[in-house]
TORMI-607489 format. One line per 8 residues: number of its first residue (from 1); for each residue x, y, z of C-alpha. Coordinates in steps of 0.2 Angstrom, whole numbers, plus 5000, padded with zeros to 4 digits. Each point is the difference from the previous one (the first is absolute). Layout:
REM TORMI-607489
NUM) X,Y,Z  ...
This chain:
REM TORMI-607489
1) 5317,5804,5276  5009,5015,5008  5015,4998,4988  4988,5005,4986  4995,5015,5009  5015,5007,5009  5014,5007,4988  5016,5010,5002
9) 5013,5000,5014  4992,4994,5016  5005,4990,5015  4991,4984,5006  4993,5010,5014  4993,5013,4988  4992,4986,4990  4992,4993,5015
17) 4993,5017,5005  4993,5003,4982  4992,4983,4999  4993,5003,5018  4993,5017,4994  4993,4992,4984  4991,4986,5009  4993,5012,5013
25) 4993,5012,4987  4981,5002,5000  4991,4989,4988  4987,5012,4995  5005,5007,4983  4995,5018,4996  4988,5000,4985  5009,5006,4984
33) 4994,5017,4994  5001,5009,4984  5014,5010,5007  5010,4984,5002  4997,4996,4982  5005,5017,4994  5016,5000,5010  5005,4982,4994
41) 4996,5004,4982  5009,5017,5001  4985,5010,4994  4987,5012,5008  4984,4994,5008  4990,5009,4987  5009,4989,4986  4995,4984,5010
49) 4983,5007,5002  4999,5003,4981  5005,4982,4996  4987,4993,5013  4987,5010,4991  5005,4994,4983  5005,5017,4993  5009,4998,4984
57) 5013,5015,5002  5012,4989,5010  5015,4993,4990  4998,4981,4998  5017,4996,5008  4995,5011,5015  4984,4991,5001  5008,4983,4999
65) 5012,5005,5014  4986,5006,5011  4990,4984,4998  5015,4990,5003  5003,5009,5017  4981,4998,5004  5002,4981,4998  5017,5000,5010
73) 4993,5010,5014  4984,4990,5001  4989,5015,4996  4986,4989,4994  4987,5007,5011  4998,5014,4987  4986,4993,4989  5004,5013,4986
81) 5018,4994,5000  4995,4982,4998  4988,5005,4986  5015,5008,4991  5010,4984,5001  4987,4988,4995  4987,5011,4990  4987,4990,5010
89) 4996,5000,5018  4987,4986,5001  4991,5013,5011  4982,5005,4999  4992,5016,5007  4983,5001,5008  4992,5016,5002  4985,4999,5012
97) 4990,5014,5008  4998,4993,5017  5009,4984,5005  4990,4999,5016  4983,5000,4992  4992,4983,4999  4997,5001,4982  5018,5004,4997
105) 5006,4986,5011  4990,4987,4991  5007,5005,4983  5018,5000,5007  4997,4983,5007  4998,4994,4982  5015,5010,4994  5010,4992,5014
113) 4995,4983,4995  5004,5003,4982  5017,5008,5004  5005,4984,5011  4998,4990,4984  5012,5010,4990  5018,5007,5002  4994,5017,5001
121) 5000,5011,5016  4987,5013,5005  5002,5019,5004  4985,5009,5007  4996,5018,5000  4984,5007,5008  4993,5017,5003  4993,4993,5017
129) 4983,5007,4998  4986,4996,4987  4994,5018,5003  5016,5009,4997  4999,5015,4989  5009,5000,4983  5000,4981,5000  5002,5000,4981
137) 5016,5010,5000  5007,4989,5014  4997,4985,4990  5008,5007,4984  5015,5005,5010  5002,4983,5008  4998,4991,4983  5012,5012,4992
145) 5013,4997,5014  4998,4981,5000  4999,4996,4982  5013,5012,4994  5013,4994,5012  4999,4984,5011  4985,4989,4995  4996,4990,4985
153) 4982,5004,5001  4986,5007,5011  4983,4994,5007  4989,5015,5005  4985,4997,5011  4984,5010,4998  5009,5013,4990  4993,5018,5000
161) 5012,5005,4986  4995,4997,4982  5017,5001,4992  5018,4997,5004  5017,5005,4993  5010,4984,4999  5007,4988,4988  4999,4985,5011
169) 4984,4989,5002  4986,5004,5011  4985,4990,5005  4986,5008,5010  4988,4992,5012  4982,5007,5001  5005,5017,4993  4989,5015,5003
177) 5002,5005,4982  5002,4987,4986  5014,5004,4988  5002,4987,4985  5019,5003,5000  5002,4991,5016  4994,4982,5003  4989,4998,5015
185) 4991,4988,5012  4983,5006,5004  4985,4993,5010  4983,4998,4992  4993,5013,5012  4984,5004,4990  4995,4981,4999  5005,4998,5018
193) 4988,5014,5006  4986,4993,4989  5003,4983,5009  4999,5008,5017  4984,5010,4996  4991,4985,4992  5004,4990,5015  4992,5012,5012
201) 4985,5003,4988  4998,4981,5000  4998,5000,5019  4986,5013,4998  5009,5016,5004  4994,5015,4990  5007,5015,5011  5018,4996,4998
209) 5013,5013,5006  5016,5003,4991  5016,5006,5007  5011,5007,4986  5019,4999,4998  5011,5014,4995  4991,5009,4986  5016,5003,4989
217) 5004,4981,5000  4995,4990,4985  4995,4984,5010  4989,5011,5012  4991,5007,4985  4997,4983,4992  4993,4993,5017  4988,5015,5001
225) 4994,4997,4983  4997,4982,5004  4990,5005,5015  4989,5011,4990  4998,4989,4985  4995,4985,5011  4986,5011,5007  4994,5006,4983
233) 5000,4982,4993  4989,4995,5015  4988,5015,4996  5005,5009,5016  5003,5019,4998  5017,5006,5007  4998,5010,5016  5015,5012,5002
241) 4996,5001,5019  5006,4982,5001  5017,5004,4992  5013,5006,5012  5017,5007,4995  5013,4989,5007  5019,4999,4997  5004,4981,5003
249) 5005,5003,5018  4992,4993,5016  4998,5017,5008  4990,5007,4986  4991,4984,4998  4994,5002,5018  4995,5018,4997  4991,4995,4984
257) 4991,4986,5009  4994,5011,5014  4993,5012,4986  4991,4986,4991  4993,4992,5016  4993,5017,5006  4989,5002,4985  4981,5001,5004
265) 4999,4984,4989  5017,4992,5002  5006,4986,4989  4998,4982,5004  5017,4996,4992  5016,5009,4997  5012,4996,4986  5017,5007,5004
273) 5012,5004,4986  5014,4990,5009  5002,4990,5016  5008,5014,5010  4985,5011,4997  4989,4984,5005  5010,4999,5017  4994,5018,5003
281) 4982,4994,4997  5003,4987,5014  5006,5013,5012  4985,5012,4997  4988,4986,5001  5008,4995,5017  4999,5018,5006  4981,5001,4996
289) 4996,4982,5006  4995,4994,4983  5003,4981,4998  5009,4994,4984  4992,4991,4991  4983,4999,5009  4997,5018,4998  5012,5006,4987
297) 5009,4990,4986  5018,5005,4995  5010,4995,4985  5018,5006,4996  5013,4999,4986  5018,4993,5000  4999,4985,5012  5014,5006,5011
305) 5005,4988,5014  4990,5010,5013  4984,4997,4990  5001,4981,5004  5001,5004,5019  4985,5012,5000  4990,4987,4990  4998,5014,4986
313) 4992,4995,4984  5011,5008,4986  5006,5000,4983  5017,4992,4998  5011,5008,4986  5015,4989,5004  5012,5014,5004  5015,4988,5004
321) 4998,4992,4983  4999,5017,4992  5017,5004,5007  5007,4983,4995  4994,5002,4982  5007,5017,4999  5018,4994,5004  4999,4986,4987
329) 4995,5013,4987  5014,5012,5005  5013,4986,4999  4994,4996,4983  5002,5018,4994  5017,5001,5009  5005,4984,4990  4993,5008,4984
337) 4987,4987,4998  4983,5003,4993  4985,5001,5012  4984,4990,4996  4989,5014,5005  5004,5018,5004  4986,5001,5013  4997,4985,5011
345) 4982,5001,5007  4999,4992,5017  4983,4992,5003  4990,5003,5016  4990,4988,5010  4987,5002,5014  5006,4993,5017  4984,4996,5010
353) 5002,5001,5019  4989,5005,5014  4997,5019,4998  4985,4999,4988  4983,4994,5004  4984,4998,4989  4988,5014,5004  4984,4994,5009
361) 4985,5006,4991  4986,5008,5010  4983,4995,4994
């Protein structure tokens, strides 16, 4: 093997020394950089960068030479370079507002399950906080960055932005604003809220508190409307004092519950716009010594795993399935196949547990 490495006029001792040095060299290889590619191709770093970003002002022979060097040096970790060579990455982008939020986790589980069944990989971008300012502009930036460089398509969860500048396909999951230009997967939020309310009404409850979601979100608006319409359908006037302005978080759900339970005539049941808010109701009830369900019935929305352990009755909107279906829709678009429906409506279902109880009528 050393005969293939050592050339020129060297002695046997020199050869032995060289071989010893070769075999004693560290095995950790330095990662290939864009500077290495530029040097080997005899061009500037900016020229390599322009090729990686698919700029058209680089001569074709220079581009071919750079891409050949990229292959030779093993600079395959650069996703944009891989896209230049294959014109397809088999890579899907996911833009999600807060990957640690239980709602997002459940959707991502379904996305992960779908990805495992394909030859696509997944790249995730997150703002890290559902309450971060300028969420729409962040989403537009991420989508533009991903879809115009390294991914074949993007899934965007609970998008605040209504429009995007991109030629690659997008599928949105539970978007805040419905845009007919982008296929989407949506829960039947209004029907789910009606179902939750009708269940509480069937148990004899008439003073039912409601903890809202974030007011700018479409799903929260539809759940509030379902709450109000169910009362009106039952001949019960809507009492604004029983509606608390939540934001889908446990902390604000806790604050809203304390507000509702401090009323002179408090509710006998609380419908929280999501399970996270319902967990806040549990915390408030515990602080006040109120027993669930004996003294207060509670119902949530989403059916996250924590709901099962609390015994929380809730509305399941099958979040994981929403993520799974979104990936299937996106891959069809990537493969230029027609979708059966532009908007996939995910049916909701009441999951009865132990947090609600029929109201005992005093005669």
